[in-house]
C-alpha positions in Angstrom: -18.5 6.5 -76.5 -14.9 5.8 -75.6 -13.6 2.2 -75.0 -10.1 1.3 -73.9 -8.3 -2.0 -74.1 -8.7 -2.6 -70.4 -12.5 -2.6 -70.7 -13.0 0.9 -69.3 -14.9 3.5 -71.3 -17.5 6.3 -71.4 -21.0 6.3 -72.8 -23.2 9.3 -73.3 -26.7 8.3 -72.1 -28.6 11.6 -72.1 -28.5 15.1 -73.4 -30.1 17.0 -70.5 -31.5 20.0 -72.5 -33.1 17.9 -75.2 -36.6 16.5 -75.3 -36.2 12.8 -75.9 -38.4 10.5 -78.1 -40.6 9.8 -75.0 -41.3 13.5 -74.4 -38.9 13.8 -71.4 -36.3 16.3 -70.5 -34.2 16.9 -67.4 -33.5 19.2 -64.6 -29.8 19.6 -63.7 -28.9 17.2 -60.9 -31.4 14.5 -61.9 -28.6 11.9 -62.0 -26.1 13.6 -59.6 -28.2 13.6 -56.4 -26.3 10.4 -55.2 -23.5 8.1 -56.4 -25.2 5.7 -58.8 -23.5 2.5 -59.8 -25.6 0.0 -61.9 -25.3 -3.1 -64.0 -24.5 -2.9 -67.7 -26.9 -5.1 -69.7 -28.0 -5.5 -73.3 -31.4 -4.3 -74.6 -32.8 -3.9 -71.0 -32.9 -7.7 -70.8 -32.6 -8.3 -67.0 -32.8 -12.0 -67.4 -29.3 -12.2 -69.0 -25.9 -11.8 -67.3 -24.6 -8.3 -66.9 -21.4 -7.6 -68.9 -20.1 -5.1 -66.4 -21.1 -2.2 -64.2 -21.1 1.6 -64.6 -21.1 4.8 -62.7 -23.8 7.3 -63.9 -23.0 11.0 -63.6 -23.7 14.4 -65.1 -21.2 16.8 -66.5 -22.4 20.1 -68.0 -25.6 19.4 -69.9 -24.9 15.7 -70.5 -25.3 12.4 -68.5 -22.7 9.8 -68.9 -22.0 6.2 -67.7 -18.4 5.4 -66.9 -18.2 1.8 -68.2 -16.3 -1.0 -66.5 -16.7 -4.1 -68.6 -16.1 -7.5 -66.9 -13.4 -9.0 -69.2 -13.2 -12.1 -67.1 -16.6 -13.2 -68.6 -17.4 -14.2 -72.2 -20.2 -11.6 -72.5 -17.9 -8.9 -71.1 -15.2 -9.7 -73.7 -17.8 -9.9 -76.5 -19.3 -6.5 -75.7 -15.8 -5.1 -75.4 -14.9 -6.3 -78.9 -18.3 -5.1 -80.3 -17.9 -1.6 -78.8 -14.3 -1.2 -80.0 -15.4 -2.4 -83.5 -18.3 0.1 -83.6 -15.9 2.9 -82.7 -13.2 2.0 -85.2 -15.4 1.1 -88.2 -17.2 4.0 -90.0 -19.6 6.2 -88.0 -20.4 4.7 -84.6 -24.0 3.4 -84.5 -24.2 2.0 -80.9 -26.9 3.8 -78.8 -27.5 3.6 -75.1 -30.4 3.7 -72.8 -31.1 3.2 -69.1 -33.8 1.8 -66.8 -34.9 4.0 -63.8 -37.5 5.0 -61.3 -38.7 8.6 -61.3 -38.4 9.9 -57.8 -39.3 13.5 -58.7 -40.7 15.1 -61.9 -43.0 17.9 -63.1 -44.5 19.0 -66.4 -43.6 22.1 -68.5 -45.0 23.6 -71.7 -42.4 23.6 -74.4 -43.4 24.8 -77.9 -46.7 23.2 -78.9 -46.8 20.6 -76.2 -46.2 19.4 -72.6 -43.0 17.7 -71.6 -42.1 15.8 -68.5 -39.1 17.3 -66.7 -37.3 14.6 -64.7 -35.8 16.1 -61.6 -34.5 13.0 -59.7 -33.9 9.5 -61.1 -32.8 6.2 -59.5 -31.0 4.4 -62.2 -31.3 0.6 -62.2 -29.3 -0.3 -65.2 -27.6 1.0 -68.4 -28.2 -0.8 -71.6 -26.8 -1.1 -75.1 -29.7 -0.7 -77.5 -30.3 -0.4 -81.2 -32.4 2.7 -80.8 -32.9 4.5 -77.5 -35.4 7.1 -76.4 -32.6 9.6 -75.8 -31.4 11.7 -78.8 -27.8 11.5 -79.7 -26.6 8.9 -77.2 -23.4 7.1 -78.0 
C-alpha cells in the first residue's frame, strides 16, 4: 500500500496467479473488462459511511485499487491517519478485500484439488480488513 498526504494511495487487493484462502484464482482481465470505481468501506460493513472511493485495475499479475480518501469527512481522515501510521510503523499489517459478483468463472485442477478461476468480476466495494481471503494483500 502507498498513502500520500492528500489522501491518494494504492492498495494491492489480489495476486492473480495465487490461489487464495477461498480456493479462487484469476484469469487475466477479470478486473480490467470495464472501468470499475467503487466505494471504500471498512470490514465489508455496507451499513457504515464509505471513507472514499477507488478505481480497481490490473497491472501485470496483480490487481490494485487506486485509493481516493474523502478527507472532508471524519471517517476519511481517520482512515487516512490509520493507513499512514500502518505504513510508517514497523511492518505494515493492513490487509484488503473486496466484494463482488462473479460474472464468469470456471474450475481447474491445480495440484491435489479443484480451484475456481474467476474470469470476470463486477466489484461492488473495496474494504480494509484484518485478514482477507487474498494472500499478500496490502
